[in-house]
DRENTOR-161264 format. One record per atom (N, C-alpha, C): residue number from 1; residue in one letter; atom name; x, y, z. Coordinates in Angstrom, 2 decimals, always signed. Last residue first. Layout:
N
   resi   resn   name      east     north        up
    NUM      a     CA         X         Y         Z
...
***
This chain:
118
   resi   resn   name      east     north        up
    118      x      N    -31.27    +34.92     -7.91
    118      x     CA    -30.29    +33.96     -8.44
    118      x      C    -29.14    +34.68     -9.06
    117      x      N    -33.41    +35.41     -5.18
    117      x     CA    -32.55    +36.03     -6.20
    117      x      C    -31.51    +35.00     -6.62
    116      x      N    -36.70    +34.39     -4.51
    116      x     CA    -35.27    +34.09     -4.39
    116      x      C    -34.53    +34.78     -5.52
    115      x      N    -39.23    +36.44     -3.21
    115      x     CA    -38.66    +35.81     -4.40
    115      x      C    -37.18    +35.59     -4.17
    114      x      N    -42.16    +36.72     -1.35
    114      x     CA    -40.71    +36.65     -1.31
    114      x      C    -40.23    +35.88     -2.53
    113      x      N    -44.89    +39.00     -0.85
    113      x     CA    -44.32    +37.79     -1.44
    113      x      C    -42.79    +37.88     -1.47
    112      x      N    -45.79    +41.44     +0.02
    112      x     CA    -45.36    +40.48     +1.02
    112      x      C    -44.78    +39.18     +0.45
    111      x      N    -46.29    +43.41     -1.78
    111      x     CA    -47.44    +42.59     -1.39
    111      x      C    -47.07    +41.50     -0.39
    110      x      N    -43.75    +44.47     -2.26
    110      x     CA    -44.69    +45.23     -1.43
    110      x      C    -45.90    +44.41     -0.98
    109      x      N    -41.45    +41.65     -1.99
    109      x     CA    -42.27    +42.58     -2.76
    109      x      C    -43.22    +43.32     -1.82
    108      x      N    -38.22    +40.92     -1.11
    108      x     CA    -39.60    +40.96     -0.62
    108      x      C    -40.35    +42.04     -1.40
    107      x      N    -35.79    +38.72     -2.23
    107      x     CA    -36.36    +40.05     -2.39
    107      x      C    -37.82    +39.98     -1.95
    106      x      N    -32.88    +36.95     -1.05
    106      x     CA    -34.30    +37.07     -1.39
    106      x      C    -34.68    +38.53     -1.55
    105      x      N    -30.35    +34.58     -0.94
    105      x     CA    -30.68    +35.97     -1.22
    105      x      C    -32.14    +36.05     -1.66
    104      x      N    -28.56    +32.54     +1.19
    104      x     CA    -29.81    +32.68     +0.44
    104      x      C    -30.12    +34.16     +0.29
    103      x      N    -25.85    +30.53     +1.54
    103      x     CA    -26.27    +31.93     +1.51
    103      x      C    -27.50    +32.02     +0.62
    102      x      N    -24.49    +28.13     +3.55
    102      x     CA    -25.48    +28.36     +2.49
    102      x      C    -25.94    +29.81     +2.61
    101      x      N    -20.97    +27.98     +4.18
    101      x     CA    -22.33    +28.29     +4.60
    101      x      C    -23.24    +28.48     +3.38
    100      x      N    -18.94    +25.14     +3.32
    100      x     CA    -19.29    +26.56     +3.16
    100      x      C    -20.73    +26.82     +3.58
     99      x      N    -17.09    +23.07     +4.55
     99      x     CA    -18.54    +23.15     +4.68
     99      x      C    -18.97    +24.60     +4.55
     98      x      N    -14.42    +23.47     +3.87
     98      x     CA    -15.00    +22.14     +3.75
     98      x      C    -16.53    +22.18     +3.75
     97      x      N    -14.06    +26.24     +4.32
     97      x     CA    -13.69    +25.63     +3.04
     97      x      C    -14.41    +24.30     +2.83
     96      x      N    -14.94    +26.63     +6.92
     96      x     CA    -15.61    +27.36     +5.85
     96      x      C    -15.27    +26.79     +4.48
     95      x      N    -13.18    +24.93     +8.26
     95      x     CA    -14.62    +24.73     +8.42
     95      x      C    -15.38    +25.43     +7.29
     94      x      N    -10.68    +26.03     +7.69
     94      x     CA    -11.08    +24.75     +7.10
     94      x      C    -12.58    +24.53     +7.17
     93      x      N    -10.66    +28.35     +9.28
     93      x     CA    -10.55    +28.45     +7.82
     93      x      C    -11.06    +27.19     +7.15
     92      x      N    -10.84    +27.13    +11.82
     92      x     CA    -11.88    +28.05    +11.36
     92      x      C    -11.86    +28.18     +9.85
     91      x      N     -8.42    +25.68    +11.86
     91      x     CA     -9.69    +24.99    +11.97
     91      x      C    -10.84    +25.86    +11.46
     90      x      N     -6.53    +27.72    +11.84
     90      x     CA     -6.60    +26.80    +10.70
     90      x      C     -7.96    +26.11    +10.69
     89      x      N     -7.12    +28.76    +14.37
     89      x     CA     -7.23    +29.62    +13.19
     89      x      C     -7.34    +28.77    +11.93
     88      x      N     -6.49    +26.61    +16.00
     88      x     CA     -7.88    +27.05    +15.93
     88      x      C     -8.12    +27.95    +14.71
     87      x      N     -3.73    +26.60    +15.69
     87      x     CA     -4.50    +25.46    +15.18
     87      x      C     -5.97    +25.82    +15.05
     86      x      N     -3.14    +28.99    +17.01
     86      x     CA     -2.81    +28.84    +15.60
     86      x      C     -3.59    +27.71    +14.96
     85      x      N     -4.02    +28.30    +19.61
     85      x     CA     -4.62    +29.44    +18.91
     85      x      C     -4.37    +29.36    +17.41
     84      x      N     -2.36    +26.16    +20.33
     84      x     CA     -3.80    +25.94    +20.16
     84      x      C     -4.46    +27.06    +19.37
     83      x      N     +0.60    +26.82    +18.31
     83      x     CA     -0.08    +26.53    +19.57
     83      x      C     -1.57    +26.32    +19.28
     82      x      N     +2.97    +25.53    +16.02
     82      x     CA     +1.72    +26.25    +16.25
     82      x      C     +1.15    +25.85    +17.60
     81      x      N     +6.53    +26.01    +15.49
     81      x     CA     +5.35    +25.23    +15.91
     81      x      C     +4.14    +26.12    +16.11
     80      x      N     +8.06    +27.08    +12.47
     80      x     CA     +7.79    +27.34    +13.88
     80      x      C     +6.54    +26.58    +14.28
     79      x      N    +10.67    +26.74    +10.12
     79      x     CA     +9.35    +26.32    +10.59
     79      x      C     +9.23    +26.58    +12.08
     78      x      N    +12.32    +28.70     +7.67
     78      x     CA    +12.24    +28.22     +9.06
     78      x      C    +10.82    +27.88     +9.45
     77      x      N    +12.38    +29.88     +5.26
     77      x     CA    +12.07    +28.45     +5.25
     77      x      C    +11.99    +27.88     +6.66
     76      x      N    +10.85    +33.05     +4.36
     76      x     CA    +11.80    +32.24     +5.12
     76      x      C    +11.39    +30.77     +5.07
     75      x      N     +8.81    +34.42     +3.11
     75      x     CA    +10.16    +34.57     +2.58
     75      x      C    +11.21    +33.75     +3.31
     74      x      N     +6.83    +34.74     +5.99
     74      x     CA     +6.93    +34.93     +4.54
     74      x      C     +8.39    +35.15     +4.12
     73      x      N     +7.34    +32.24     +8.43
     73      x     CA     +7.31    +33.68     +8.12
     73      x      C     +7.55    +33.84     +6.62
     72      x      N     +5.34    +29.54     +8.95
     72      x     CA     +6.57    +29.97     +8.29
     72      x      C     +6.41    +31.44     +7.94
     71      x      N     +4.12    +27.14    +11.18
     71      x     CA     +4.05    +28.51    +10.71
     71      x      C     +5.38    +28.84    +10.06
     70      x      N     +2.65    +23.84    +11.00
     70      x     CA     +3.68    +24.80    +11.34
     70      x      C     +3.40    +26.16    +10.71
     69      x      N     +1.73    +20.49    +11.65
     69      x     CA     +1.33    +21.86    +11.36
     69      x      C     +2.46    +22.79    +11.77
     68      x      N     +0.97    +17.16    +10.76
     68      x     CA     +1.97    +18.12    +11.20
     68      x      C     +1.51    +19.51    +10.79
     67      x      N     -1.24    +14.61    +11.98
     67      x     CA     -0.82    +15.59    +10.99
     67      x      C     +0.23    +16.48    +11.61
     66      x      N     -2.48    +11.25    +12.35
     66      x     CA     -1.73    +12.43    +12.79
     66      x      C     -1.52    +13.39    +11.63
     65      x      N     -4.65     +8.76    +13.70
     65      x     CA     -4.14     +9.51    +12.56
     65      x      C     -3.50    +10.80    +13.06
     64      x      N     -5.77     +7.71    +16.02
     64      x     CA     -4.36     +7.46    +15.76
     64      x      C     -3.81     +8.19    +14.55
     63      x      N     -8.27     +8.46    +16.71
     63      x     CA     -8.16     +7.21    +15.95
     63      x      C     -6.72     +6.88    +15.57
     62      x      N     -7.89    +10.92    +17.92
     62      x     CA     -8.19     +9.78    +18.79
     62      x      C     -8.13     +8.44    +18.05
     61      x      N     -5.01    +12.46    +16.37
     61      x     CA     -6.46    +12.26    +16.48
     61      x      C     -6.71    +11.04    +17.35
     60      x      N     -2.32    +14.57    +17.08
     60      x     CA     -2.79    +13.19    +17.00
     60      x      C     -4.29    +13.15    +17.25
     59      x      N     -0.08    +16.78    +15.64
     59      x     CA     -1.41    +16.67    +16.24
     59      x      C     -1.90    +15.25    +16.01
     58      x      N     +2.99    +18.30    +16.04
     58      x     CA     +2.32    +17.07    +15.61
     58      x      C     +1.02    +16.95    +16.37
     57      x      N     +4.45    +21.22    +14.95
     57      x     CA     +3.51    +20.67    +15.91
     57      x      C     +2.89    +19.41    +15.31
     56      x      N     +7.99    +21.68    +14.34
     56      x     CA     +6.60    +21.57    +13.90
     56      x      C     +5.75    +21.03    +15.04
     55      x      N    +10.95    +23.62    +13.94
     55      x     CA    +10.11    +22.80    +14.81
     55      x      C     +8.67    +22.83    +14.29
     54      x      N    +13.45    +23.53    +11.36
     54      x     CA    +12.83    +24.12    +12.54
     54      x      C    +12.01    +23.12    +13.33
     53      x      N    +14.38    +22.07     +9.20
     53      x     CA    +14.10    +23.51     +9.01
     53      x      C    +13.42    +24.16    +10.20
     52      x      N    +14.60    +19.47    +10.12
     52      x     CA    +15.80    +20.13     +9.61
     52      x      C    +15.61    +21.64     +9.47
     51      x      N    +12.67    +19.35    +13.14
     51      x     CA    +12.82    +19.10    +11.71
     51      x      C    +14.06    +19.84    +11.25
     50      x      N    +11.15    +18.16    +16.12
     50      x     CA    +12.23    +18.85    +15.44
     50      x      C    +12.30    +18.41    +13.99
     49      x      N     +7.85    +18.52    +17.22
     49      x     CA     +8.84    +17.66    +16.58
     49      x      C     +9.89    +18.50    +15.90
     48      x      N     +5.67    +18.75    +20.01
     48      x     CA     +6.53    +19.43    +19.04
     48      x      C     +7.57    +18.45    +18.53
     47      x      N     +2.35    +17.42    +20.29
     47      x     CA     +3.74    +17.52    +20.72
     47      x      C     +4.53    +18.23    +19.63
     46      x      N     -0.88    +16.49    +21.40
     46      x     CA     -0.04    +17.41    +20.63
     46      x      C     +1.37    +17.36    +21.18
     45      x      N     -3.86    +14.49    +21.19
     45      x     CA     -2.53    +14.78    +21.74
     45      x      C     -1.77    +15.70    +20.82
     44      x      N     -6.34    +14.69    +20.19
     44      x     CA     -6.13    +13.73    +21.27
     44      x      C     -4.77    +13.95    +21.94
     43      x      N     -8.34    +16.86    +18.94
     43      x     CA     -6.90    +16.80    +19.24
     43      x      C     -6.69    +15.92    +20.46
     42      x      N    -10.60    +17.04    +17.02
     42      x     CA    -10.43    +16.04    +18.08
     42      x      C     -8.94    +15.85    +18.34
     41      x      N    -10.29    +19.01    +15.09
     41      x     CA    -11.42    +19.10    +16.02
     41      x      C    -11.23    +18.18    +17.22
     40      x      N     -8.10    +18.15    +13.63
     40      x     CA     -7.97    +19.37    +14.42
     40      x      C     -9.11    +19.54    +15.42
     39      x      N     -9.23    +15.87    +12.41
     39      x     CA     -8.08    +15.74    +13.31
     39      x      C     -7.94    +16.96    +14.20
     38      x      N    -11.28    +17.03    +10.84
     38      x     CA    -11.60    +16.05    +11.89
     38      x      C    -10.46    +15.90    +12.89
     37      x      N     -9.76    +18.63     +9.08
     37      x     CA    -10.74    +19.24     +9.98
     37      x      C    -11.05    +18.30    +11.14
     36      x      N     -8.43    +16.66     +7.64
     36      x     CA     -7.66    +17.60     +8.45
     36      x      C     -8.57    +18.26     +9.48
     35      x      N    -10.69    +15.46     +6.42
     35      x     CA     -9.80    +14.67     +7.28
     35      x      C     -8.99    +15.58     +8.19
     34      x      N    -11.79    +17.57     +4.89
     34      x     CA    -12.59    +16.95     +5.95
     34      x      C    -11.71    +16.16     +6.92
     33      x      N     -9.70    +18.07     +3.09
     33      x     CA    -10.14    +19.12     +4.00
     33      x      C    -10.92    +18.52     +5.18
     32      x      N     -9.64    +15.56     +1.77
     32      x     CA     -8.47    +16.05     +2.49
     32      x      C     -8.88    +17.10     +3.51
     31      x      N    -12.18    +15.49     +0.59
     31      x     CA    -11.82    +14.48     +1.59
     31      x      C    -10.63    +14.92     +2.41
     30      x      N    -11.96    +17.65     -1.22
     30      x     CA    -12.96    +17.68     -0.15
     30      x      C    -12.60    +16.69     +0.96
     29      x      N     -9.85    +16.73     -2.95
     29      x     CA     -9.76    +17.99     -2.20
     29      x      C    -10.70    +18.01     -1.00
     28      x      N     -9.41    +13.17     -2.42
     28      x     CA     -9.64    +14.33     -3.27
     28      x      C     -9.62    +15.57     -2.37
     27      x      N     -6.95    +10.71     -1.57
     27      x     CA     -7.98    +11.68     -1.18
     27      x      C     -8.17    +12.73     -2.25
     26      x      N     -6.19     +7.45     -1.16
     26      x     CA     -6.11     +8.51     -2.15
     26      x      C     -7.27     +9.45     -1.88
     25      x      N     -4.90     +6.34     +1.99
     25      x     CA     -5.99     +6.50     +1.04
     25      x      C     -5.64     +7.58     +0.03
     24      x      N     -2.91     +6.55     +3.75
     24      x     CA     -2.84     +5.38     +2.88
     24      x      C     -3.92     +5.46     +1.81
     23      x      N     -1.47     +9.74     +4.37
     23      x     CA     -2.64     +8.88     +4.31
     23      x      C     -2.39     +7.71     +3.38
     22      x      N     -0.28    +12.52     +6.14
     22      x     CA     +0.06    +11.28     +5.45
     22      x      C     -1.17    +10.38     +5.49
     21      x      N     -0.37    +16.01     +5.91
     21      x     CA     -1.08    +14.80     +6.33
     21      x      C     -0.60    +13.63     +5.49
     20      x      N     +0.43    +19.22     +7.02
     20      x     CA     +0.84    +18.07     +6.21
     20      x      C     +0.18    +16.82     +6.79
     19      x      N     -0.14    +22.65     +6.86
     19      x     CA     -0.57    +21.39     +7.44
     19      x      C     -0.12    +20.29     +6.48
     18      x      N     +0.92    +26.01     +7.56
     18      x     CA     +1.00    +24.79     +6.78
     18      x      C     +0.47    +23.61     +7.57
     17      x      N     +0.55    +29.46     +7.13
     17      x     CA     +0.31    +28.32     +8.00
     17      x      C     +0.26    +27.07     +7.12
     16      x      N     +2.74    +32.22     +6.59
     16      x     CA     +1.88    +31.17     +6.04
     16      x      C     +1.75    +30.06     +7.06
     15      x      N     +2.89    +35.77     +7.09
     15      x     CA     +3.26    +34.41     +7.43
     15      x      C     +2.29    +33.44     +6.75
     14      x      N     +1.98    +38.29     +6.32
     14      x     CA     +3.35    +38.16     +6.78
     14      x      C     +3.79    +36.76     +7.13
     13      x      N     -1.24    +37.33     +6.66
     13      x     CA     -0.42    +38.54     +6.58
     13      x      C     +0.96    +38.27     +7.16
     12      x      N     -1.43    +34.06     +5.13
     12      x     CA     -1.82    +35.03     +6.15
     12      x      C     -0.91    +36.24     +6.00
     11      x      N     -2.49    +31.26     +3.36
     11      x     CA     -1.77    +32.53     +3.32
     11      x      C     -2.32    +33.46     +4.38
     10      x      N     -2.09    +27.93     +4.06
     10      x     CA     -2.99    +29.07     +4.27
     10      x      C     -2.16    +30.33     +4.25
      9      x      N     -1.78    +24.81     +2.52
      9      x     CA     -1.11    +26.06     +2.91
      9      x      C     -2.14    +27.17     +2.98
      8      x      N     -1.52    +21.39     +2.88
      8      x     CA     -2.46    +22.50     +2.80
      8      x      C     -1.72    +23.73     +3.29
      7      x      N     -0.55    +18.25     +1.43
      7      x     CA     -0.24    +19.51     +2.09
      7      x      C     -1.33    +20.54     +1.88
      6      x      N     +0.01    +14.75     +1.73
      6      x     CA     -0.84    +15.86     +1.31
      6      x      C     -0.45    +17.12     +2.08
      5      x      N     +1.38    +11.78     +0.66
      5      x     CA     +1.61    +12.96     +1.49
      5      x      C     +0.82    +14.11     +0.90
      4      x      N     +0.46     +8.37     +0.81
      4      x     CA     +0.41     +9.64     +0.10
      4      x      C     +0.63    +10.78     +1.09
      3      x      N     +1.76     +5.16     +0.66
      3      x     CA     +1.40     +6.27     +1.54
      3      x      C     +1.50     +7.56     +0.73
      2      x      N     +0.56     +2.21     -0.84
      2      x     CA     +1.34     +3.42     -0.97
      2      x      C     +0.83     +4.49     -0.01
      1      x      N     +0.84     -1.18     +0.00
      1      x     CA     +0.00     +0.00     +0.00
      1      x      C     +0.89     +1.25     +0.00
***
């Protein structure tokens, strides 16, 4: 069985947030976002791991799946670990990407009838 490495990068002001996930499954975009979201929602354990380019945060899900997350200042290759606040920021972004809110636009006529705008 082949292990696939997946990456997600979030652009932020002056820094980028990264997530890396290893999976034995072949994932599409939606499945990857949902898997990362599930791990970040159920953080069973967190620890910092040294890497050649710095330190990363390893997040473990209750089912044993793990991901790595880190912050990189724009223009630099150094990796910095993320704390709960940084992981929560990624989680918020992912929730909107994986499950975008339904937006309904309507127009109310003088007679009280409502028409959906398309």
